[in-house]
N, C-alpha and C positions, 0 to 999 in steps of 0.2 A: 549320451546314455547307451546308445545302440552299438557303438564301436566294440564293445566287449560283450554284447549279448551271447555270443557263442561260448563264453566261459560256462554257461549252464551245462555244457556237454562235458566239462572237465571235473574230475573228482575235487571234492572239498579238501581231501588230504593234500593234494598237490597244491591247490590255491592258497591254502593257509600255512604251507610248510615254512618253517623258520629257518632252515639251513638252505644250502645250495642244492639246486635240483639236479637229479641224475640226468643222463642223456635221454633216458626213455620218458622221464617226466617233462623235460623241456620240449621233447617231440610232441608230446600230447597238448602242451600249452600252445604250440605253435599251429594247431588245428583250430583255434578258436575263432580266427577270422572267417575261414570257410564254413564253420558250424553256423556262425551268426548269419552269414549270407544266405546259406540254406533256409534258415528259419523264416527270413523276411522276404524270400524271393517270390512268394505267391501274393504278397501285399503290394498292389499296384502302385499306390501313392508312394512307397518307399524304394521303388525301382532305382532312382537316381541315387540313392544312399549306398547301395550294394558296393560299388567300387571303393567307397570311403572305408566301409567296413573290411573288405578284402585286403586293401593295400595300407592300412594304417600302421602296419610294422614293416613297411619297406623303409629303406634308409636311403638318404640323399646320395651316399657313396655306393649305393648298389649292394650292399652286404646284409640287407634285411630279408624278410621273407614275406610272402609266399612265392613271389616269382623273380626275386631279385632286380627289381625295377630300380632305376636310379634317375636322379635329377628331375627334370620336367616331365618324365614318363610316368612319374607317380602323380596321381590326380591332385589338384591343389588342395581340395578339401582333405584328403587323407594326409598330406604333409602338414596341415594346420592341426588335425587331430593328433597326429603322431607327437607334436611339440606339446599341445595342451595336455595329452595323456601323460607324458613323462613329468611335466612341471607338477601336475596334481598329485603323481606318485610321490614325487620329491618332497613335496610340502606336507605329506600325510604320514601318519605313523603306519608302519608295516610289521608284520609278525617278525621280521628279521632286523629291523633297525627303527630308530625314533625319526620323526619328521625333521627335515632342514628347514631352516628359516626361508622366507621368500627371497631374500637377498642371496643366500648360500645357493639355493636352487637355481636362480637366474645366472649366478657365476658358473656353476657346474654346466649349465646348458651352453652358455657362451664359450667356455674353455674347452669342454670336452665333446660337444655335439655339434656345434656350428660348422656347417660344411661337410661334415662326415654323416652323423645320424640325421641332421636337420638341414633343411633349406636355409642358407645364411640370410636371405632376405626376410624370411618369415621370423627368424630368430630376432633379427634387428628390430623388425616392427613390434614383436611380442615384448622384448626387453624394454624398449622405449615406452610402451603402453603401460606395462606393469611398474616400471620406475616412476611414471608420472601418476600412478594410481588410476589409470584409465582402463586397465584390464578388467578387473572385477567379475567377470563372467564366471570365474571359477571359485569367487568368493560368495556368490549368491547375490552379488549387488545388481 
């Protein structure tokens, strides 16, 4: 839940936009990890969560943001959150599209994100768990 806490600092107009974001709107969205980290930095027991919030939009291939980290330079927890975040987004209705089925979402992640956006090892484990019905964490199980 904390990974997108910084979205409280982004206008609802941008967050609920149905069409493609402008460059300025996307620039504001890209600030949410930093905003979230700033919000929780004074809460001592959440100190270890800060890197996960900051880096959950880094990509395995180095093309993400905030710092362009890649591969194992991205904290493990941030790599896991990145995958779970996209999966949850794919299986949920959005203002700009209907939800994909779980099978379609897993297929998209495997074909379009494995090794580029996401750590391939994490994708393989996640897909296996979801395929066997063992994921459940995003289903409220």
